[in-house]
MARVORO-560315 format. One record per residue (C-alpha): residue number from 1; residue in three letters; chain; z, y, x. Coordinates in nm, 2 decimals, padded with zeros to 4 digits. Example, Ala and Ser with C-alpha at 12.3 -4.5 7.8 and 13.67 -1.06 7.14 Angstrom:
2
i  aa  ch  zz  yy  xx
1  ALA  A  00.78  -00.45  01.23 $
2  SER  A  00.71  -00.11  01.37 $
end
This chain:
571
i  aa  ch  zz  yy  xx
1  MET  A  28.85  10.90  -03.47 $
2  ALA  A  28.54  10.81  -03.63 $
3  GLY  A  28.26  10.59  -03.43 $
4  TYR  A  27.90  10.66  -03.37 $
5  PRO  A  27.77  10.79  -03.69 $
6  TYR  A  27.43  10.54  -03.72 $
7  ARG  A  27.38  10.59  -04.06 $
8  MET  A  27.37  10.97  -04.02 $
9  GLN  A  27.15  10.93  -03.76 $
10  ALA  A  26.95  10.69  -03.92 $
11  SER  A  26.87  10.95  -04.22 $
12  TRP  A  26.84  11.24  -03.96 $
13  ILE  A  26.57  11.04  -03.79 $
14  ALA  A  26.44  10.98  -04.15 $
15  ALA  A  26.41  11.31  -04.25 $
16  LEU  A  26.25  11.44  -03.92 $
17  ALA  A  25.98  11.19  -03.98 $
18  LEU  A  25.92  11.29  -04.37 $
19  ALA  A  25.91  11.61  -04.26 $
20  TRP  A  25.62  11.57  -04.02 $
21  LEU  A  25.45  11.39  -04.29 $
22  ALA  A  25.47  11.65  -04.51 $
23  PHE  A  25.43  11.94  -04.25 $
24  SER  A  25.23  11.82  -04.01 $
25  SER  A  25.01  11.49  -04.03 $
26  PRO  A  24.66  11.52  -03.95 $
27  TRP  A  24.62  11.21  -04.21 $
28  SER  A  24.53  11.14  -04.55 $
29  ALA  A  24.75  11.20  -04.83 $
30  ALA  A  24.71  10.84  -04.91 $
31  TRP  A  24.78  10.72  -04.58 $
32  ASN  A  25.10  10.97  -04.59 $
33  LEU  A  25.23  10.87  -04.90 $
34  LEU  A  25.21  10.49  -04.76 $
35  LEU  A  25.40  10.58  -04.42 $
36  ALA  A  25.67  10.82  -04.63 $
37  ALA  A  25.74  10.52  -04.83 $
38  LEU  A  25.78  10.29  -04.52 $
39  THR  A  26.02  10.55  -04.36 $
40  ILE  A  26.21  10.52  -04.66 $
41  GLY  A  26.23  10.16  -04.66 $
42  LEU  A  26.32  10.12  -04.35 $
43  ALA  A  26.60  10.40  -04.36 $
44  LEU  A  26.75  10.24  -04.63 $
45  LEU  A  26.73  09.87  -04.44 $
46  VAL  A  26.91  10.04  -04.17 $
47  LEU  A  27.19  10.22  -04.35 $
48  VAL  A  27.25  09.88  -04.50 $
49  ILE  A  27.26  09.71  -04.19 $
50  ALA  A  27.50  09.97  -04.06 $
51  THR  A  27.67  09.92  -04.34 $
52  ARG  A  27.75  09.56  -04.34 $
53  ARG  A  27.82  09.61  -03.97 $
54  LEU  A  28.10  09.86  -04.02 $
55  ARG  A  28.25  09.60  -04.30 $
56  ALA  A  28.23  09.32  -04.05 $
57  ARG  A  28.39  09.54  -03.80 $
58  GLN  A  28.68  09.62  -04.02 $
59  ARG  A  28.71  09.24  -04.12 $
60  ALA  A  28.70  09.13  -03.77 $
61  SER  A  28.92  09.39  -03.62 $
62  GLN  A  29.20  09.45  -03.90 $
63  PRO  A  29.45  09.19  -03.77 $
64  ILE  A  29.46  09.32  -03.40 $
65  LEU  A  29.48  09.64  -03.52 $
66  GLN  A  29.75  09.60  -03.69 $
67  ALA  A  29.89  09.45  -03.42 $
68  VAL  A  29.83  09.69  -03.21 $
69  LYS  A  29.96  10.02  -03.43 $
70  ALA  A  30.25  09.81  -03.50 $
71  SER  A  30.33  09.77  -03.10 $
72  LEU  A  30.21  10.08  -02.97 $
73  ASP  A  30.12  10.35  -03.25 $
74  THR  A  30.55  10.52  -03.12 $
75  MET  A  30.36  10.54  -02.77 $
76  PRO  A  30.26  10.85  -02.67 $
77  GLY  A  29.93  10.94  -02.67 $
78  GLU  A  29.91  11.03  -02.28 $
79  LEU  A  30.13  10.73  -02.22 $
80  ARG  A  29.86  10.57  -02.43 $
81  ARG  A  29.59  10.64  -02.27 $
82  ASN  A  29.68  10.62  -01.90 $
83  SER  A  29.82  10.29  -01.92 $
84  PRO  A  29.50  10.04  -01.90 $
85  LEU  A  29.39  09.81  -02.20 $
86  VAL  A  29.29  09.48  -02.14 $
87  LEU  A  29.09  09.24  -02.37 $
88  ALA  A  29.20  08.91  -02.29 $
89  VAL  A  29.01  08.61  -02.33 $
90  GLY  A  28.95  08.24  -02.33 $
91  ASP  A  28.99  07.89  -02.45 $
92  PRO  A  29.23  07.98  -02.74 $
93  SER  A  29.40  07.66  -02.67 $
94  GLY  A  29.37  07.71  -02.35 $
95  ALA  A  29.53  07.97  -02.11 $
96  PRO  A  29.58  08.23  -02.37 $
97  LEU  A  29.79  08.06  -02.57 $
98  ARG  A  30.02  07.98  -02.28 $
99  ALA  A  30.01  08.37  -02.19 $
100  PHE  A  30.06  08.52  -02.52 $
101  GLY  A  30.26  08.21  -02.75 $
102  GLU  A  30.14  08.36  -03.10 $
103  GLU  A  30.15  08.69  -03.02 $
104  LEU  A  29.82  08.90  -03.01 $
105  VAL  A  29.97  09.19  -02.83 $
106  ARG  A  30.18  09.24  -02.49 $
107  ILE  A  30.28  09.52  -02.32 $
108  THR  A  30.38  09.52  -01.95 $
109  ASP  A  30.25  09.74  -01.71 $
110  ALA  A  29.90  09.73  -01.92 $
111  ILE  A  29.83  09.68  -02.27 $
112  TRP  A  29.72  09.31  -02.33 $
113  ILE  A  29.55  09.23  -02.63 $
114  ARG  A  29.44  08.88  -02.71 $
115  VAL  A  29.08  08.82  -02.86 $
116  ASP  A  29.04  08.40  -02.97 $
117  ASP  A  28.71  08.43  -03.11 $
118  PRO  A  28.38  08.55  -02.89 $
119  THR  A  28.26  08.68  -03.21 $
120  ARG  A  28.49  08.91  -03.26 $
121  LEU  A  28.52  09.06  -02.94 $
122  ALA  A  28.24  09.34  -02.99 $
123  HIS  A  28.41  09.45  -03.32 $
124  VAL  A  28.75  09.48  -03.14 $
125  ALA  A  28.62  09.65  -02.87 $
126  ASP  A  28.45  09.88  -03.07 $
127  ALA  A  28.78  09.96  -03.30 $
128  LEU  A  29.00  10.01  -03.01 $
129  LYS  A  28.78  10.22  -02.85 $
130  ARG  A  28.81  10.40  -03.17 $
131  TRP  A  29.17  10.39  -03.19 $
132  ARG  A  29.24  10.54  -02.81 $
133  GLU  A  28.98  10.83  -02.93 $
134  GLY  A  28.67  10.72  -02.76 $
135  GLN  A  28.84  10.56  -02.45 $
136  GLY  A  28.71  10.20  -02.47 $
137  PRO  A  28.90  09.89  -02.32 $
138  ASP  A  28.92  09.89  -01.94 $
139  ALA  A  28.86  09.52  -01.89 $
140  VAL  A  28.84  09.20  -02.01 $
141  VAL  A  28.95  08.91  -01.81 $
142  TYR  A  28.96  08.53  -01.90 $
143  LEU  A  29.24  08.33  -01.85 $
144  LEU  A  29.18  07.98  -01.73 $
145  GLY  A  29.42  07.71  -01.67 $
146  ALA  A  29.27  07.49  -01.42 $
147  ASP  A  29.44  07.16  -01.54 $
148  LEU  A  29.31  07.18  -01.92 $
149  PRO  A  28.94  07.18  -01.89 $
150  ARG  A  28.83  06.83  -01.85 $
151  ASP  A  28.47  06.83  -01.98 $
152  ALA  A  28.21  07.02  -01.78 $
153  ALA  A  27.97  07.07  -02.05 $
154  ALA  A  28.21  07.19  -02.32 $
155  MET  A  28.35  07.45  -02.04 $
156  ASP  A  28.05  07.58  -01.93 $
157  ALA  A  27.93  07.63  -02.29 $
158  GLY  A  28.27  07.79  -02.38 $
159  LEU  A  28.21  08.01  -02.06 $
160  ARG  A  27.82  08.10  -02.18 $
161  ARG  A  27.97  08.21  -02.52 $
162  TRP  A  28.21  08.46  -02.37 $
163  ARG  A  27.94  08.57  -02.14 $
164  SER  A  27.68  08.70  -02.42 $
165  ALA  A  28.01  08.82  -02.65 $
166  ILE  A  28.15  09.04  -02.34 $
167  GLY  A  27.72  09.18  -02.34 $
168  GLU  A  27.76  09.24  -02.67 $
169  ALA  A  28.10  09.43  -02.68 $
170  SER  A  27.98  09.62  -02.40 $
171  ARG  A  27.70  09.74  -02.59 $
172  ALA  A  27.87  09.83  -02.84 $
173  VAL  A  28.11  10.03  -02.65 $
174  GLY  A  27.84  10.16  -02.45 $
175  TYR  A  27.94  10.08  -02.11 $
176  ALA  A  27.92  09.78  -01.89 $
177  LEU  A  28.28  09.59  -01.92 $
178  PRO  A  28.48  09.55  -01.60 $
179  VAL  A  28.55  09.15  -01.60 $
180  GLY  A  28.82  08.95  -01.43 $
181  LEU  A  28.86  08.60  -01.42 $
182  ALA  A  29.20  08.48  -01.34 $
183  VAL  A  29.27  08.09  -01.31 $
184  TYR  A  29.62  07.91  -01.32 $
185  LEU  A  29.73  07.61  -01.10 $
186  GLU  A  29.99  07.41  -01.25 $
187  GLU  A  30.25  07.21  -01.01 $
188  ALA  A  30.56  07.02  -01.09 $
189  ASN  A  30.73  07.10  -00.73 $
190  GLY  A  30.68  07.42  -00.68 $
191  ALA  A  30.84  07.66  -00.42 $
192  LEU  A  31.14  07.85  -00.56 $
193  ASP  A  31.01  08.19  -00.57 $
194  ASP  A  30.73  08.26  -00.85 $
195  SER  A  30.38  08.23  -00.75 $
196  PRO  A  30.21  08.56  -00.66 $
197  TRP  A  29.85  08.63  -00.75 $
198  PHE  A  29.58  08.56  -00.51 $
199  GLY  A  29.27  08.76  -00.49 $
200  VAL  A  29.06  09.06  -00.49 $
201  SER  A  28.97  09.34  -00.75 $
202  GLY  A  28.77  09.67  -00.75 $
203  THR  A  28.50  09.83  -00.88 $
204  HIS  A  28.25  09.70  -00.74 $
205  THR  A  28.07  09.35  -00.85 $
206  LEU  A  28.21  09.03  -00.67 $
207  HIS  A  27.99  08.79  -00.55 $
208  GLY  A  28.12  08.41  -00.57 $
209  ASP  A  28.04  08.29  -00.21 $
210  ALA  A  28.30  08.54  -00.04 $
211  LEU  A  28.58  08.48  -00.27 $
212  PRO  A  28.72  08.16  -00.10 $
213  ALA  A  28.72  08.36  00.25 $
214  LEU  A  28.92  08.64  00.07 $
215  VAL  A  29.16  08.41  -00.11 $
216  ALA  A  29.22  08.20  00.19 $
217  THR  A  29.31  08.47  00.44 $
218  ARG  A  29.57  08.61  00.18 $
219  LEU  A  29.71  08.27  00.17 $
220  ARG  A  29.74  08.22  00.50 $
221  GLN  A  29.97  08.57  00.50 $
222  TYR  A  30.19  08.40  00.23 $
223  ALA  A  30.23  08.06  00.41 $
224  GLN  A  30.33  08.24  00.72 $
225  ALA  A  30.56  08.54  00.61 $
226  ALA  A  30.75  08.21  00.40 $
227  PRO  A  31.09  08.15  00.51 $
228  PRO  A  31.19  07.84  00.71 $
229  ALA  A  31.33  07.66  00.38 $
230  ASP  A  31.05  07.73  00.20 $
231  ARG  A  30.78  07.68  00.41 $
232  VAL  A  30.65  07.34  00.35 $
233  ALA  A  30.66  07.38  -00.02 $
234  ARG  A  30.47  07.71  00.01 $
235  MET  A  30.23  07.48  00.26 $
236  HIS  A  30.17  07.29  -00.04 $
237  ARG  A  30.10  07.54  -00.28 $
238  THR  A  29.89  07.71  -00.03 $
239  ALA  A  29.66  07.39  -00.02 $
240  ARG  A  29.62  07.36  -00.37 $
241  LEU  A  29.55  07.70  -00.43 $
242  ASP  A  29.29  07.70  -00.15 $
243  ALA  A  29.15  07.42  -00.30 $
244  LEU  A  29.15  07.62  -00.61 $
245  ALA  A  28.96  07.87  -00.50 $
246  ARG  A  28.68  07.70  -00.35 $
247  TRP  A  28.68  07.52  -00.74 $
248  ALA  A  28.66  07.81  -00.91 $
249  PRO  A  28.38  08.05  -00.76 $
250  GLY  A  28.18  07.71  -00.78 $
251  THR  A  28.23  07.53  -01.07 $
252  VAL  A  28.35  07.84  -01.32 $
253  LEU  A  28.14  08.19  -01.22 $
254  PRO  A  27.81  08.07  -01.23 $
255  SER  A  27.84  07.99  -01.60 $
256  LEU  A  27.95  08.39  -01.59 $
257  VAL  A  27.77  08.58  -01.32 $
258  ASP  A  27.40  08.36  -01.22 $
259  SER  A  27.05  08.54  -01.30 $
260  GLN  A  26.84  08.23  -01.38 $
261  PRO  A  26.59  08.28  -01.65 $
262  ASN  A  26.76  08.01  -01.86 $
263  GLY  A  27.07  08.23  -01.80 $
264  PHE  A  26.91  08.53  -02.02 $
265  ARG  A  26.95  08.33  -02.35 $
266  HIS  A  27.33  08.37  -02.32 $
267  GLY  A  27.31  08.73  -02.21 $
268  ARG  A  27.31  08.94  -01.87 $
269  PRO  A  27.53  08.84  -01.59 $
270  VAL  A  27.92  08.97  -01.65 $
271  HIS  A  27.99  09.26  -01.39 $
272  LEU  A  28.28  09.06  -01.23 $
273  THR  A  28.52  09.29  -01.01 $
274  ALA  A  28.86  09.10  -00.99 $
275  PHE  A  28.90  08.74  -00.96 $
276  GLY  A  29.24  08.58  -00.86 $
277  VAL  A  29.42  08.25  -00.83 $
278  SER  A  29.80  08.16  -00.90 $
279  ALA  A  30.05  07.88  -00.95 $
280  VAL  A  30.27  07.85  -01.25 $
281  ALA  A  30.50  07.59  -01.31 $
282  GLY  A  30.41  07.29  -01.55 $
283  ILE  A  30.26  06.97  -01.56 $
284  PRO  A  29.96  06.88  -01.34 $
285  ALA  A  29.68  06.66  -01.50 $
286  ALA  A  29.52  06.43  -01.34 $
287  ASP  A  29.18  06.39  -01.53 $
288  SER  A  29.14  06.75  -01.53 $
289  LEU  A  28.78  06.88  -01.39 $
290  TYR  A  29.02  07.05  -01.08 $
291  ALA  A  29.19  06.71  -01.05 $
292  ARG  A  28.89  06.52  -00.98 $
293  PHE  A  28.73  06.78  -00.73 $
294  VAL  A  29.03  06.78  -00.49 $
295  SER  A  29.00  06.43  -00.52 $
296  GLN  A  28.64  06.41  -00.45 $
297  ALA  A  28.69  06.66  -00.16 $
298  THR  A  29.03  06.50  00.00 $
299  GLY  A  28.98  06.13  -00.13 $
300  LEU  A  29.33  06.13  -00.27 $
301  ALA  A  29.45  06.07  -00.58 $
302  PHE  A  29.66  06.26  -00.85 $
303  ALA  A  29.97  06.10  -00.90 $
304  SER  A  30.13  06.09  -01.25 $
305  SER  A  30.46  06.39  -01.26 $
306  GLU  A  30.68  06.52  -01.45 $
307  GLY  A  30.78  06.86  -01.57 $
308  ARG  A  30.83  07.14  -01.79 $
309  ARG  A  30.60  07.40  -01.89 $
310  VAL  A  30.70  07.76  -01.86 $
311  PRO  A  30.46  08.08  -02.01 $
312  TYR  A  30.22  08.18  -01.78 $
313  PRO  A  30.23  08.52  -01.66 $
314  LEU  A  29.95  08.81  -01.75 $
315  PRO  A  29.75  08.87  -01.44 $
316  GLY  A  29.87  09.23  -01.40 $
317  PRO  A  29.79  09.29  -01.04 $
318  LEU  A  29.43  09.18  -01.08 $
319  ILE  A  29.37  09.50  -01.24 $
320  ARG  A  29.53  09.76  -01.06 $
321  GLY  A  29.19  09.76  -00.85 $
322  ILE  A  29.00  09.86  -01.16 $
323  ALA  A  28.97  10.19  -01.24 $
324  LEU  A  29.06  10.34  -01.63 $
325  GLN  A  28.76  10.42  -01.85 $
326  PRO  A  28.71  10.76  -01.92 $
327  VAL  A  28.67  10.91  -02.28 $
328  ARG  A  28.35  10.91  -02.45 $
329  ARG  A  28.32  11.09  -02.72 $
330  THR  A  28.05  11.03  -02.99 $
331  VAL  A  28.01  11.33  -03.12 $
332  PRO  A  27.83  11.52  -02.84 $
333  LEU  A  27.65  11.17  -02.76 $
334  ALA  A  27.51  11.16  -03.12 $
335  LEU  A  27.42  11.54  -03.13 $
336  ALA  A  27.25  11.49  -02.78 $
337  HIS  A  27.09  11.19  -02.99 $
338  ALA  A  26.97  11.39  -03.26 $
339  PHE  A  26.86  11.70  -03.03 $
340  ALA  A  26.63  11.44  -02.87 $
341  TRP  A  26.48  11.33  -03.18 $
342  LEU  A  26.44  11.67  -03.33 $
343  ALA  A  26.24  11.77  -02.93 $
344  LEU  A  26.05  11.45  -02.96 $
345  ALA  A  25.96  11.53  -03.38 $
346  PHE  A  25.88  11.91  -03.24 $
347  CYS  A  25.65  11.76  -02.96 $
348  ALA  A  25.48  11.52  -03.25 $
349  ALA  A  25.42  11.80  -03.46 $
350  ALA  A  25.28  12.02  -03.15 $
351  ALA  A  25.04  11.72  -03.08 $
352  ALA  A  24.92  11.71  -03.43 $
353  SER  A  24.86  12.09  -03.48 $
354  ALA  A  24.71  12.07  -03.14 $
355  TRP  A  24.48  11.80  -03.27 $
356  GLN  A  24.38  11.94  -03.60 $
357  ASN  A  24.31  12.34  -03.48 $
358  ARG  A  24.04  12.10  -03.23 $
359  ALA  A  23.90  11.93  -03.51 $
360  LEU  A  23.90  12.26  -03.71 $
361  MET  A  23.74  12.46  -03.44 $
362  ALA  A  23.49  12.17  -03.37 $
363  ARG  A  23.40  12.14  -03.73 $
364  VAL  A  23.32  12.55  -03.78 $
365  MET  A  23.14  12.55  -03.46 $
366  ASP  A  22.96  12.24  -03.57 $
367  ASP  A  22.83  12.38  -03.91 $
368  MET  A  22.71  12.68  -03.73 $
369  ALA  A  22.52  12.54  -03.52 $
370  ARG  A  22.39  12.34  -03.74 $
371  TYR  A  22.26  12.63  -03.96 $
372  ARG  A  22.11  12.80  -03.63 $
373  ALA  A  21.94  12.47  -03.57 $
374  ILE  A  21.73  12.52  -03.90 $
375  GLU  A  21.43  12.66  -03.88 $
376  PRO  A  21.37  12.95  -04.18 $
377  GLU  A  21.10  12.79  -04.37 $
378  HIS  A  21.34  12.50  -04.43 $
379  ASP  A  21.51  12.72  -04.68 $
380  ALA  A  21.64  12.48  -04.89 $
381  ALA  A  21.85  12.29  -04.58 $
382  ARG  A  21.97  12.66  -04.44 $
383  VAL  A  22.11  12.71  -04.77 $
384  ASP  A  22.29  12.41  -04.79 $
385  ALA  A  22.41  12.48  -04.40 $
386  LEU  A  22.51  12.84  -04.52 $
387  GLN  A  22.74  12.70  -04.80 $
388  ALA  A  22.93  12.48  -04.55 $
389  ILE  A  22.96  12.81  -04.33 $
390  LYS  A  23.09  13.02  -04.62 $
391  ARG  A  23.31  12.74  -04.75 $
392  ASP  A  23.42  12.73  -04.34 $
393  ARG  A  23.47  13.17  -04.39 $
394  ASN  A  23.67  13.12  -04.70 $
395  GLU  A  23.92  12.88  -04.56 $
396  LEU  A  24.00  13.08  -04.26 $
397  GLU  A  24.02  13.40  -04.44 $
398  GLN  A  24.28  13.23  -04.72 $
399  TYR  A  24.46  13.15  -04.36 $
400  ALA  A  24.47  13.52  -04.28 $
401  ARG  A  24.58  13.61  -04.59 $
402  ALA  A  24.81  13.34  -04.72 $
403  GLY  A  24.95  13.28  -04.36 $
404  VAL  A  24.84  12.98  -04.16 $
405  PRO  A  24.99  12.62  -04.27 $
406  PRO  A  25.26  12.44  -04.06 $
407  ARG  A  25.01  12.16  -03.91 $
408  LEU  A  24.74  12.42  -03.79 $
409  GLY  A  25.05  12.67  -03.67 $
410  LEU  A  25.28  12.63  -03.36 $
411  GLY  A  25.08  12.86  -03.15 $
412  PHE  A  24.77  12.67  -03.14 $
413  TYR  A  24.58  12.85  -03.45 $
414  ARG  A  24.23  13.04  -03.31 $
415  GLY  A  24.04  13.02  -03.67 $
416  THR  A  24.08  13.42  -03.66 $
417  GLN  A  23.82  13.48  -03.38 $
418  LEU  A  23.55  13.27  -03.57 $
419  VAL  A  23.56  13.51  -03.89 $
420  ALA  A  23.34  13.77  -03.77 $
421  PRO  A  23.08  13.53  -03.68 $
422  LEU  A  23.07  13.34  -03.97 $
423  ASN  A  23.05  13.67  -04.15 $
424  ALA  A  22.77  13.74  -03.92 $
425  LEU  A  22.60  13.45  -04.01 $
426  ILE  A  22.61  13.51  -04.35 $
427  ALA  A  22.50  13.88  -04.39 $
428  ALA  A  22.23  13.79  -04.12 $
429  TYR  A  22.05  13.51  -04.38 $
430  GLN  A  21.75  13.67  -04.56 $
431  PRO  A  21.57  13.45  -04.81 $
432  PRO  A  21.17  13.36  -04.75 $
433  ALA  A  20.94  13.58  -04.91 $
434  PRO  A  20.86  13.42  -05.28 $
435  PRO  A  20.55  13.20  -05.30 $
436  PRO  A  20.27  13.36  -05.46 $
437  SER  A  20.24  13.33  -05.84 $
438  THR  A  19.87  13.37  -05.91 $
439  ILE  A  19.63  13.19  -05.76 $
440  GLU  A  19.25  13.30  -05.82 $
441  LEU  A  18.96  13.04  -05.80 $
442  ASP  A  18.62  13.15  -05.80 $
443  SER  A  18.45  12.98  -06.12 $
444  LEU  A  18.10  12.90  -05.88 $
445  SER  A  18.35  12.66  -05.68 $
446  LEU  A  18.47  12.47  -06.01 $
447  PHE  A  18.17  12.55  -06.23 $
448  ARG  A  17.80  12.50  -06.29 $
449  SER  A  17.64  12.84  -06.44 $
450  GLY  A  17.71  12.84  -06.79 $
451  SER  A  17.90  12.55  -06.78 $
452  ALA  A  18.30  12.46  -06.85 $
453  ALA  A  18.25  12.12  -06.68 $
454  LEU  A  18.43  12.05  -06.35 $
455  ASN  A  18.21  11.99  -06.06 $
456  PRO  A  18.27  11.68  -05.86 $
457  GLY  A  18.41  11.85  -05.60 $
458  SER  A  18.64  12.09  -05.72 $
459  ASN  A  18.91  11.89  -05.61 $
460  ARG  A  18.94  12.05  -05.25 $
461  VAL  A  18.96  12.37  -05.48 $
462  LEU  A  19.24  12.27  -05.71 $
463  ILE  A  19.47  12.12  -05.45 $
464  GLY  A  19.67  12.44  -05.35 $
465  ALA  A  19.70  12.52  -05.74 $
466  LEU  A  19.82  12.20  -05.78 $
467  GLU  A  20.09  12.21  -05.50 $
468  MET  A  20.22  12.56  -05.63 $
469  VAL  A  20.28  12.40  -06.02 $
470  LYS  A  20.45  12.07  -05.85 $
471  ALA  A  20.66  12.31  -05.64 $
472  HIS  A  20.78  12.50  -05.95 $
473  PRO  A  20.87  12.24  -06.25 $
474  ASP  A  21.11  12.51  -06.40 $
475  LYS  A  20.82  12.76  -06.48 $
476  ARG  A  20.52  12.73  -06.73 $
477  VAL  A  20.18  12.79  -06.62 $
478  LEU  A  19.92  13.03  -06.75 $
479  VAL  A  19.55  12.94  -06.68 $
480  ALA  A  19.32  13.25  -06.75 $
481  GLY  A  18.98  13.22  -06.75 $
482  HIS  A  18.74  13.54  -06.66 $
483  THR  A  18.34  13.59  -06.67 $
484  ASP  A  18.07  13.89  -06.60 $
485  THR  A  17.89  14.07  -06.82 $
486  ASP  A  17.59  13.85  -06.86 $
487  GLY  A  17.56  13.72  -07.20 $
488  SER  A  17.71  13.80  -07.51 $
489  SER  A  18.08  13.88  -07.54 $
490  ARG  A  18.16  13.60  -07.82 $
491  SER  A  17.97  13.37  -07.56 $
492  ASN  A  18.14  13.48  -07.26 $
493  LEU  A  18.48  13.46  -07.44 $
494  LYS  A  18.40  13.08  -07.56 $
495  LEU  A  18.34  12.98  -07.21 $
496  SER  A  18.60  13.14  -07.04 $
497  GLU  A  18.88  12.99  -07.26 $
498  ALA  A  18.66  12.67  -07.23 $
499  ARG  A  18.68  12.68  -06.86 $
500  ALA  A  19.04  12.79  -06.86 $
501  ALA  A  19.11  12.43  -07.06 $
502  SER  A  18.93  12.21  -06.82 $
503  VAL  A  19.14  12.33  -06.51 $
504  ARG  A  19.46  12.31  -06.72 $
505  ASP  A  19.37  11.94  -06.83 $
506  TRP  A  19.33  11.83  -06.43 $
507  LEU  A  19.64  11.98  -06.34 $
508  ALA  A  19.80  11.86  -06.62 $
509  ASP  A  19.69  11.51  -06.53 $
510  ALA  A  19.72  11.57  -06.13 $
511  ALA  A  20.07  11.68  -06.19 $
512  GLY  A  20.16  11.47  -06.41 $
513  LEU  A  20.31  11.71  -06.68 $
514  PRO  A  20.26  11.73  -07.03 $
515  LEU  A  20.00  11.98  -07.19 $
516  THR  A  20.31  12.18  -07.34 $
517  HIS  A  20.39  12.27  -07.00 $
518  PHE  A  20.08  12.48  -06.97 $
519  ALA  A  19.86  12.77  -07.16 $
520  ILE  A  19.56  12.90  -07.15 $
521  GLN  A  19.41  13.24  -07.25 $
522  GLY  A  19.01  13.34  -07.21 $
523  TYR  A  18.94  13.68  -07.15 $
524  GLY  A  18.55  13.67  -07.12 $
525  ASP  A  18.44  14.00  -06.95 $
526  THR  A  18.70  14.22  -07.14 $
527  ARG  A  18.92  14.24  -06.77 $
528  PRO  A  18.69  14.32  -06.46 $
529  LYS  A  18.81  14.34  -06.11 $
530  ALA  A  18.51  14.49  -06.02 $
531  SER  A  18.22  14.66  -06.11 $
532  ASN  A  17.97  14.45  -06.33 $
533  ASP  A  17.67  14.66  -06.17 $
534  THR  A  17.65  14.47  -05.86 $
535  GLU  A  17.63  14.08  -05.81 $
536  ALA  A  17.91  14.13  -05.54 $
537  GLY  A  18.11  14.25  -05.83 $
538  ARG  A  18.02  14.01  -06.09 $
539  ALA  A  18.05  13.69  -05.88 $
540  ALA  A  18.39  13.83  -05.83 $
541  ASN  A  18.43  13.87  -06.21 $
542  ARG  A  18.38  13.51  -06.23 $
543  ARG  A  18.71  13.36  -06.15 $
544  VAL  A  19.01  13.12  -06.30 $
545  GLU  A  19.37  13.28  -06.28 $
546  ILE  A  19.66  13.01  -06.27 $
547  THR  A  20.00  13.21  -06.32 $
548  LEU  A  20.34  13.12  -06.30 $
549  VAL  A  20.57  13.23  -06.57 $
550  PRO  A  20.92  13.21  -06.68 $
551  ASP  A  20.95  12.92  -06.97 $
552  CYS  A  21.10  13.15  -07.23 $
553  ARG  A  21.07  12.93  -07.50 $
554  GLY  A  21.38  12.88  -07.73 $
555  ALA  A  21.57  12.55  -07.77 $
556  ASN  A  21.49  12.52  -08.11 $
557  ARG  A  21.11  12.70  -08.12 $
558  GLU  A  20.82  12.48  -08.18 $
559  ASP  A  20.57  12.42  -07.89 $
560  ARG  A  20.25  12.58  -07.98 $
561  THR  A  19.94  12.37  -07.74 $
562  THR  A  19.67  12.55  -07.95 $
563  SER  A  19.40  12.65  -07.71 $
564  GLY  A  19.46  13.07  -07.69 $
565  GLN  A  19.83  13.09  -07.69 $
566  SER  A  20.02  13.21  -07.39 $
567  ALA  A  20.36  13.07  -07.24 $
568  CYS  A  20.56  13.36  -07.38 $
569  SER  A  20.37  13.67  -07.48 $
570  PHE  A  20.12  13.78  -07.19 $
571  GLN  A  19.95  14.12  -07.24 $
end
């Protein structure tokens, strides 16, 4: 059976992240490329780590799986699933060795698998779950010989290593593994019958402070039911086991189930659901931790004794109250996780789409409000704002023709309703009226009679003409002089041309423009505006006209500044 597809799940998550960056991300292209590279790098790192863990699990569990297959492959699948599968752990030189010998697997009313190395426990538990097609180990039982530990610090360190290993194994199989503690007491002169197990097992977590009383109740029943011939031996066994039931919860269990802050370095407390003590023929150790506990409690010293050791019996009765684990298929779980990641990606895409639609609407509305706020007399600013509105309109029309992009889709797009207001604003734009292209100046306000020299106060009169010239630097300027019919036509022609030249020189100097930007023309009395028969008519005819004309000189056409030449051609 295939285990949880971590590598496939990592690839799926990476693909969803890349798709979100490609189609929904509100960030810039540079950020998207950087995040895409980071996503690919993380995905490759996860794939490498998952591959290494897979190979480590295979190396760690291969010997045990070979032994399991050799022993159990002939077992029917139904029996394999209905037989409790228990991982037996403990000091490899202690109780597990005496219970299993050199074997790794033993079959009684349960399937017992020995694991000596804490670092292999998680790999073995996961491998067994795969072997049983999704049904993981039913329990972990810690086997402890009370006569073997002689150093409290070493025993505590070993228990805490196993506590951490059981936590890792629980995470590997996906549920909290039930844990049992089986404690053996060696006795040199036991009763004739084999000692039963005294303890409790079930599905609820056991508390160490209540265990001695529970075991003591069962020990009293055991002693009272003894035949007269065995009563003394049973009483001795009962006393020793009662002391053992008080020693183990106070000495052994805290390393497995305490919840003090310093205990979190070794993992969370284990889920203790079974506890039992039993006696077995052997050689009691006078210097063991248990022997010292009894000596301190009773004041009696252990005497040296002789005997023979027998294999430890497996604590089958302790697992009868532990329920079998259900089958946990990894494919439905992986599919559920994949769907959850897909839903998360969709929510992220929807959130990004809503945010970008809001930003789009805010931008278009701001452009429209900015255009409306500009007064018509500021036409240059209005034209710039109008260009922004046109870009917005073209963007929205492009979406209407080619389809809304995914980053704006998902039901949040509202740009269609803005196309009509944008078109209305664009159609309503009216350019301002063109500025006057000709300014007419009264000669009497500029010159004395018969003179072509500007009066000292004529600057105020010429300011309007100067502003017109500076506002249109791309156009040439024609300065034309006119007179009335007083005097000879020849003198009037010269006077009008001289006055036009004086005005041109002042404008060129004030505007900082070259003389080639100007043309002058003297018309004399040939183009009257009014009749010269009256004084008012003659006053109207004495004038200087300043006219803007397009600069239509060719690129290789020679500039001409000769008096009397026009900008292009003047009729």
